[in-house]
C-alpha positions as CSV (number, residue, x, y, z in Angstrom):
1,M,-182.0,32.0,23.9
2,L,-183.3,33.9,22.0
3,N,-186.3,33.4,19.5
4,S,-187.9,35.0,16.4
5,H,-191.0,36.1,17.8
6,Q,-192.3,39.5,17.0
7,Y,-193.1,41.1,19.7
8,I,-194.9,44.1,18.8
9,I,-196.8,44.4,15.5
10,F,-198.8,47.6,14.1
11,S,-202.1,47.9,13.7
12,D,-203.7,48.2,9.9
13,T,-204.6,52.1,10.0
14,P,-203.8,55.1,12.2
15,R,-205.9,56.2,14.9
16,T,-209.4,56.4,14.8
17,G,-210.5,59.5,13.3
18,S,-206.7,60.8,13.2
19,M,-207.2,60.9,9.1
20,S,-210.3,63.5,9.4
21,D,-208.1,65.2,11.8
22,A,-205.1,65.6,9.5
23,S,-207.1,66.1,6.5
24,L,-208.4,69.0,8.1
25,L,-205.6,70.6,9.5
26,I,-204.2,70.5,5.9
27,T,-207.1,72.2,4.4
28,N,-207.3,74.8,6.7
29,Q,-203.3,75.7,6.8
30,V,-204.0,75.2,2.4
31,F,-206.7,77.6,2.5
32,G,-206.0,79.7,5.1
33,K,-209.3,79.2,7.3
34,N,-210.6,77.5,10.8
35,L,-213.7,75.7,8.7
36,S,-215.1,72.8,10.6
37,L,-215.2,69.3,9.1
38,N,-218.7,69.3,7.8
39,Q,-218.1,72.7,6.4
40,W,-215.4,71.5,4.3
41,R,-216.8,68.2,3.5
42,K,-220.2,70.3,1.7
43,D,-217.3,72.1,-0.4
44,K,-217.0,69.6,-3.6
45,K,-215.5,72.8,-5.3
46,L,-211.9,72.4,-7.1
47,Y,-209.3,75.1,-6.4
48,N,-206.1,76.0,-7.7
49,I,-203.5,77.6,-4.5
50,H,-201.4,80.4,-5.4
51,G,-198.4,81.2,-3.5
52,K,-194.5,80.6,-3.6
53,D,-192.1,77.3,-3.7
54,I,-189.3,76.7,-1.9
55,A,-186.9,78.8,-3.9
56,N,-189.6,81.7,-3.6
57,N,-190.8,81.3,-7.5
58,D,-194.4,81.8,-8.3
59,I,-196.5,78.4,-8.2
60,T,-199.7,77.3,-8.5
61,S,-201.2,73.9,-7.4
62,K,-203.2,71.1,-9.0
63,P,-206.6,71.5,-8.0
64,I,-207.4,70.9,-4.4
65,N,-210.1,70.5,-2.0
66,Y,-210.5,68.9,1.4
67,L,-212.4,65.6,-0.5
68,E,-208.6,65.2,-2.7
69,I,-206.9,66.0,0.7
70,A,-208.6,63.3,2.6
71,K,-208.9,60.5,-0.3
72,F,-204.7,60.7,-0.9
73,I,-204.2,60.5,2.9
74,R,-207.1,57.6,3.2
75,Q,-204.7,55.6,0.1
76,M,-201.1,57.1,0.8
77,G,-201.3,56.8,4.8
78,G,-199.5,60.8,4.9
79,F,-200.0,63.8,3.4
80,D,-197.3,65.1,0.2
81,A,-197.5,68.4,-0.5
82,D,-195.2,68.0,-3.5
83,T,-198.0,65.5,-5.2
84,F,-200.6,68.5,-5.2
85,Q,-197.4,70.6,-6.6
86,L,-198.3,73.5,-2.8
87,P,-196.4,76.3,-1.7
88,V,-194.0,76.0,0.9
89,F,-196.2,74.2,3.7
90,K,-193.9,74.6,6.8
91,C,-193.4,77.2,9.4
92,F,-190.3,79.2,8.1
93,W,-189.3,79.9,11.7
94,L,-189.7,77.0,13.6
95,D,-188.9,74.4,10.4
96,S,-186.2,76.1,8.2
97,T,-182.9,74.8,8.6
98,F,-179.5,75.5,7.2
99,E,-178.2,72.4,6.7
100,G,-174.7,72.4,6.1
101,K,-171.7,70.0,5.4
102,I,-168.2,70.0,4.5
103,N,-165.2,68.1,3.8
104,F,-162.2,70.2,4.1
105,H,-160.9,72.9,6.2
106,V,-160.6,76.0,4.8
107,H,-157.2,76.9,5.6
108,D,-155.6,73.8,3.8
109,H,-154.8,73.7,-0.3
110,T,-158.4,71.1,-1.1
111,A,-160.8,73.8,0.4
112,P,-162.0,76.3,-2.1
113,E,-160.1,79.9,-1.3
114,G,-162.2,82.0,1.3
115,L,-165.0,79.8,2.0
116,T,-166.9,79.7,5.3
117,I,-170.1,78.5,5.7
118,A,-172.0,81.4,7.6
119,D,-176.2,80.3,8.4
120,G,-178.2,83.4,7.4
121,Y,-181.2,82.1,8.9
122,T,-180.6,83.0,12.2
123,K,-181.0,86.3,11.8
124,Q,-183.7,86.0,9.4
125,I,-185.7,84.0,12.2
126,Y,-184.6,85.7,15.2
127,G,-183.6,89.1,14.3
128,E,-180.8,91.7,13.9
129,D,-180.0,91.9,17.3
130,Y,-179.7,87.7,18.0
131,P,-176.1,87.2,19.0
132,I,-175.4,83.9,17.7
133,T,-174.2,83.7,13.4
134,P,-173.1,79.7,13.3
135,K,-169.8,79.4,11.2
136,L,-168.1,76.2,9.8
137,I,-164.5,76.3,8.8
138,R,-164.0,72.9,9.0
139,E,-165.1,69.0,8.8
140,G,-168.3,68.8,9.8
141,H,-172.1,69.7,10.3
142,T,-174.2,73.0,10.7
143,Y,-178.2,72.9,11.4
144,T,-180.1,76.4,12.2
145,S,-183.0,74.0,13.6
146,L,-183.1,70.0,14.0
147,Q,-187.5,69.9,14.0
148,P,-187.3,68.3,10.4
149,Q,-184.4,65.7,11.2
150,L,-186.0,65.0,14.6
151,L,-189.4,64.8,13.4
152,H,-187.9,61.5,10.4
153,R,-185.6,59.9,12.8
154,I,-188.3,59.9,15.4
155,V,-190.7,57.8,13.1
156,K,-188.0,55.9,11.3
157,S,-186.9,54.8,14.8
158,R,-190.8,54.0,16.0
159,T,-191.0,51.9,12.8
160,K,-187.3,49.8,13.5
161,L,-188.1,49.0,16.7
162,V,-191.7,47.6,15.9
163,D,-190.9,46.2,12.9
164,N,-187.5,44.5,14.5
165,S,-189.6,43.7,17.7
166,Y,-188.1,39.9,17.4
167,E,-184.9,41.5,19.0
168,A,-186.8,42.9,21.7
169,L,-185.0,40.7,24.5
170,T,-181.7,42.3,23.2
171,D,-179.7,45.2,24.6
172,D,-179.3,47.0,21.4
173,W,-183.5,47.0,21.5
174,F,-183.2,48.7,24.5
175,F,-181.0,51.4,23.7
176,D,-183.1,51.7,20.7
177,L,-185.9,52.5,22.4
178,R,-184.1,54.7,24.8
179,G,-182.8,56.7,22.3
180,L,-186.1,57.2,21.0
181,I,-187.5,58.2,23.8
182,S,-184.9,61.1,24.6
183,D,-185.1,62.3,20.4
184,T,-189.1,62.5,21.2
185,I,-188.6,64.6,24.8
186,S,-185.7,66.6,23.1
187,L,-188.0,67.5,20.2
188,I,-191.1,69.6,22.9
189,E,-188.1,70.6,24.5
190,I,-186.5,72.3,21.1
191,T,-190.0,73.6,20.0
192,L,-190.1,75.6,23.4
193,H,-187.2,76.9,23.4
194,Q,-187.0,78.2,19.7
195,I,-190.7,80.2,20.8
196,Y,-188.9,81.5,23.9
197,I,-185.8,83.1,21.9
198,K,-188.2,84.1,19.3
199,A,-190.2,86.0,21.5
200,Q,-187.3,87.3,23.2
201,Y,-185.6,88.5,19.4
202,N,-188.1,89.1,17.5
203,P,-191.4,88.2,18.5
204,L,-194.8,87.8,16.1
205,P,-197.2,91.0,15.8
206,H,-199.5,89.6,18.4
207,W,-197.0,88.5,21.1
208,N,-195.8,89.3,24.1
209,F,-192.6,88.7,25.8
210,D,-191.9,90.0,29.6
211,A,-188.8,88.6,30.7
212,E,-190.1,88.9,34.2
213,K,-193.2,86.9,33.8
214,L,-191.1,83.9,31.4
215,G,-188.4,83.7,33.9
216,V,-185.3,82.1,32.6
217,R,-185.0,79.5,30.5
218,H,-182.5,77.0,32.3
219,G,-183.5,74.8,35.2
220,R,-187.1,75.2,35.2
221,K,-189.8,72.3,35.0
222,F,-191.6,71.6,32.1
223,E,-195.2,73.0,33.3
224,D,-193.5,76.4,33.7
225,K,-192.1,75.9,29.9
226,L,-195.7,74.7,28.7
227,G,-196.7,78.3,30.7
228,W,-194.8,80.4,28.1
229,I,-196.9,78.9,25.6
230,Y,-200.0,81.4,27.3
231,K,-197.7,84.2,28.5
232,I,-196.5,84.5,25.2
233,S,-199.4,84.6,22.8
234,G,-202.5,84.9,25.1
235,N,-203.6,81.3,24.3
236,H,-204.1,79.1,26.4
237,L,-202.7,75.2,25.2
238,G,-205.4,73.1,25.7
239,A,-203.9,69.9,25.8
240,E,-205.1,67.9,28.9
241,S,-205.8,65.1,26.4
242,C,-202.3,64.5,25.6
243,I,-200.3,65.4,29.1
244,K,-200.4,62.8,30.6
245,S,-198.6,60.4,28.0
246,V,-195.8,63.2,27.7
247,N,-195.3,63.4,31.2
248,N,-194.9,60.1,31.4
249,L,-192.4,60.1,28.2
250,R,-190.6,62.8,30.3
251,E,-190.1,61.1,33.5
252,L,-188.6,57.8,31.1
253,R,-186.5,59.5,29.5
254,N,-185.2,61.2,33.0
255,H,-184.9,57.6,34.3
256,M,-183.3,56.5,31.7
257,M,-180.5,59.1,30.9
258,H,-179.7,59.9,35.0
259,F,-180.4,56.4,35.8
260,D,-181.8,57.8,39.3
261,P,-183.0,54.9,40.6
262,P,-179.9,52.7,39.7
263,H,-181.9,50.0,38.4
264,L,-184.3,49.4,35.5
265,V,-187.3,47.1,34.6
266,I,-188.6,46.9,31.1
267,T,-191.3,44.7,29.9
268,I,-192.3,44.8,25.9
269,E,-195.7,45.1,26.7
270,E,-195.1,48.9,28.5
271,A,-192.5,49.8,26.1
272,T,-195.8,49.2,23.7
273,I,-197.5,51.6,25.6
274,W,-194.8,54.4,25.6
275,L,-194.6,53.7,21.8
276,N,-197.7,54.8,21.1
277,Q,-197.9,57.7,23.3
278,I,-195.2,59.1,21.1
279,I,-198.2,59.8,18.9
280,D,-199.6,62.0,21.8
281,V,-196.4,64.2,21.6
282,G,-197.5,64.9,18.3
283,W,-200.6,66.2,19.1
284,L,-198.9,68.5,21.9
285,L,-196.6,70.0,19.3
286,I,-199.5,71.0,17.1
287,K,-201.3,72.4,20.0
288,I,-198.6,74.4,20.7
289,R,-198.3,75.7,17.2
290,K,-201.5,76.8,16.6
291,A,-201.5,78.3,20.2
292,V,-198.7,80.6,18.7
293,G,-199.9,81.1,15.7
294,A,-197.5,79.3,14.0
295,E,-197.5,77.1,10.8
296,L,-197.7,73.3,10.8
297,S,-195.0,71.1,8.3
298,V,-196.4,68.2,6.5
299,P,-194.5,66.2,8.6
300,L,-195.9,67.2,11.8
301,V,-198.9,66.2,10.7
302,N,-197.7,63.2,8.8
303,F,-196.7,62.5,12.6
304,I,-200.2,62.0,14.0
305,L,-201.0,59.3,11.2
306,Q,-198.6,57.3,12.4
307,K,-200.2,53.6,13.2
308,E,-200.7,51.8,16.8
309,A,-198.4,49.6,17.9
310,I,-199.8,46.3,19.5
311,F,-197.8,43.9,22.0
312,N,-198.4,40.1,20.2
313,A,-197.9,37.8,23.0
314,E,-196.6,34.4,22.6
315,P,-199.1,31.7,21.9
316,H,-198.1,30.0,25.3
317,S,-198.4,33.7,27.0
318,L,-201.9,34.5,26.3
319,D,-203.2,33.7,29.7
320,R,-202.1,37.1,31.0
321,L,-202.0,39.6,34.7
322,P,-203.0,42.6,33.7
323,L,-200.5,45.2,34.3
324,G,-200.2,47.4,37.5
325,I,-201.1,44.3,39.6
326,G,-198.3,44.2,42.7
327,N,-195.2,46.0,43.3
328,A,-193.6,44.4,40.0
329,D,-192.4,45.3,36.0
330,Y,-191.5,48.6,35.6
331,A,-192.5,50.2,38.8
332,S,-190.8,48.0,40.3
333,C,-188.1,49.7,40.0
334,L,-189.1,53.3,41.1
335,W,-188.4,55.2,44.3
336,P,-191.7,54.6,46.5
337,K,-193.8,57.1,46.8
338,N,-193.3,60.5,48.7
339,K,-190.0,58.5,49.6
340,H,-187.7,60.0,47.0
341,P,-184.0,60.7,48.9
């Protein structure tokens, strides 16, 4: 019989250093500079930033500097550009999305006459030669990009899994974990494909697109796709610190989706590690954007400010064997090394 024990809890604060890192990322983008943490900390002058809001109207921010941004993040646990009345803080071609939803069919009597929902963002992002113009003429949804929706969903799902970890021994909790890991890897894949297609049809001025060197998009190893970043931008990714986590989550996604081997062992203690590896995915996405010269978004910066998950054993189970002892737990349900059929 299942009990109500909270098997996973959140740490009190985000990872050590992540609030300073996030403050620096935001400050450099707001001011269009690439200064160090020490340089910004010494600058105590307040500035008003001029730019455009989401409706392309002129806007002037409230007085702001690194210290104000860092203070806000420490107090609130994340950043909010609207609080400072900042200009648009996102990458237009990665983050902008026409999100249309209709509840009618254009040819029936309930619809406004002649109305068709067409996504004009695709040509703005990928150029006039881009061959796709999504159109919606009946009940449903249309999205230009799923970047903002997935970032929000991943954070929400991860929080729910921790908050509801008293249900961690139920099938539903496992399937929610499975969906979260799948969404997380999808976000990386979406980003890489957006960059490839942008380079193919409407590259940024400093980019290169060599179809022969890049190869086709489909049926490629993940390492090849990451290699697109250097081949397109000429900049090294420098993501060694987070690749191990990303590769582990990719292997988990493949196993959970395809069930090869056709069995599975999930331990709550290992799942806690996987929940924390998701934060590393945020760092990979940031490094990808920095390498290709794409702006960050507020949701992406806030992604790395998620609190870490901590495994919380029941009192009678505090004396524990280390993970990785013997052929047990998740490792026991994998093909033996070098013997994959």
